[in-house]
C-alpha positions as CSV (number, residue, x, y, z in Angstrom):
1,M,47.3,160.7,230.6
2,T,45.0,159.3,228.0
3,P,43.6,162.0,225.7
4,D,39.8,161.9,225.3
5,R,37.1,164.0,223.7
6,A,37.2,166.6,226.4
7,T,41.0,167.2,226.0
8,E,42.0,170.5,224.5
9,Y,44.9,170.4,222.0
10,A,47.4,172.8,220.6
11,Y,48.2,172.0,217.0
12,L,51.4,172.6,215.0
13,T,51.8,172.0,211.3
14,L,55.3,172.2,210.0
15,P,56.1,172.5,206.4
16,P,58.8,170.1,205.0
17,D,61.6,172.6,205.7
18,V,64.4,171.3,207.8
19,Q,65.1,174.8,209.2
20,L,61.7,174.7,210.9
21,R,62.2,171.3,212.5
22,S,63.2,172.8,215.8
23,C,59.9,174.5,216.2
24,V,58.4,171.3,217.6
25,G,61.0,171.4,220.4
26,L,60.0,174.9,221.3
27,V,56.3,174.0,221.6
28,L,57.1,170.9,223.7
29,A,59.3,172.9,226.0
30,G,56.7,175.5,226.4
31,M,54.0,173.0,227.2
32,A,56.2,171.2,229.7
33,A,56.9,174.5,231.5
34,R,53.2,175.3,231.5
35,A,52.4,171.9,233.0
36,R,55.3,172.2,235.4
37,V,56.7,168.9,234.2
38,G,60.4,168.3,234.8
39,V,62.7,168.7,231.8
40,G,64.5,165.4,232.4
41,G,64.4,163.6,229.0
42,L,63.3,166.7,227.2
43,D,66.2,166.5,224.7
44,E,65.4,162.9,223.8
45,A,61.7,163.7,223.5
46,V,62.4,166.6,221.1
47,A,64.8,164.5,219.0
48,L,62.1,161.8,218.8
49,L,59.5,164.3,217.6
50,E,61.9,165.9,215.1
51,D,62.5,162.4,213.6
52,F,58.8,162.4,212.6
53,H,59.1,165.6,210.7
54,A,58.6,164.7,207.0
55,D,60.9,165.9,204.3
56,D,58.3,165.8,201.5
57,A,55.0,167.0,203.1
58,P,53.7,169.0,206.0
59,T,53.7,167.2,209.4
60,R,51.0,167.8,211.9
61,F,51.6,167.5,215.6
62,R,49.2,168.0,218.5
63,F,49.9,168.6,222.1
64,A,47.7,168.2,225.2
65,L,48.5,168.9,228.8
66,S,47.0,168.0,232.2
67,D,48.0,168.8,235.7
68,D,50.9,166.4,235.6
69,A,51.7,165.4,232.0
70,V,52.2,166.6,228.4
71,V,51.3,164.3,225.5
72,A,52.7,164.9,222.0
73,E,51.1,163.1,219.1
74,V,51.8,163.0,215.3
75,E,49.2,162.6,212.6
76,E,49.3,159.5,210.6
77,G,47.2,159.1,207.5
78,G,45.0,162.0,206.7
79,E,42.6,163.3,204.1
80,H,44.6,161.9,201.2
81,D,44.0,158.3,202.2
82,G,40.3,158.6,202.7
83,A,40.4,157.2,206.2
84,G,40.8,160.5,208.0
85,P,43.6,161.4,210.4
86,H,44.9,159.0,213.1
87,W,47.0,160.4,216.0
88,R,49.9,158.4,217.3
89,T,51.2,159.2,220.8
90,V,54.9,159.7,220.4
91,V,55.9,161.4,223.7
92,E,54.5,161.6,227.2
93,L,56.3,163.7,229.7
94,V,55.1,163.1,233.3
95,S,56.1,164.9,236.4
């Protein structure tokens, strides 16, 4: 699945608190269940997303789903660099 302008996203912003890091896994698991995507590799996908959680600033994630896939992206850059946000696809779960 390649997200485009018509894609609807769910956004999650996590503050730099290590205790909240697991929230990204809850969102990904919920999206996978909603899309009826198998959970094979879910633990690895969650660990990968958790590794992107910053210790010094909020981290923004966004999730999109289609009939057969869930895509999780992390924001790179942002308002502070003047270029605007760029989204990097980190995980794609496909049924």
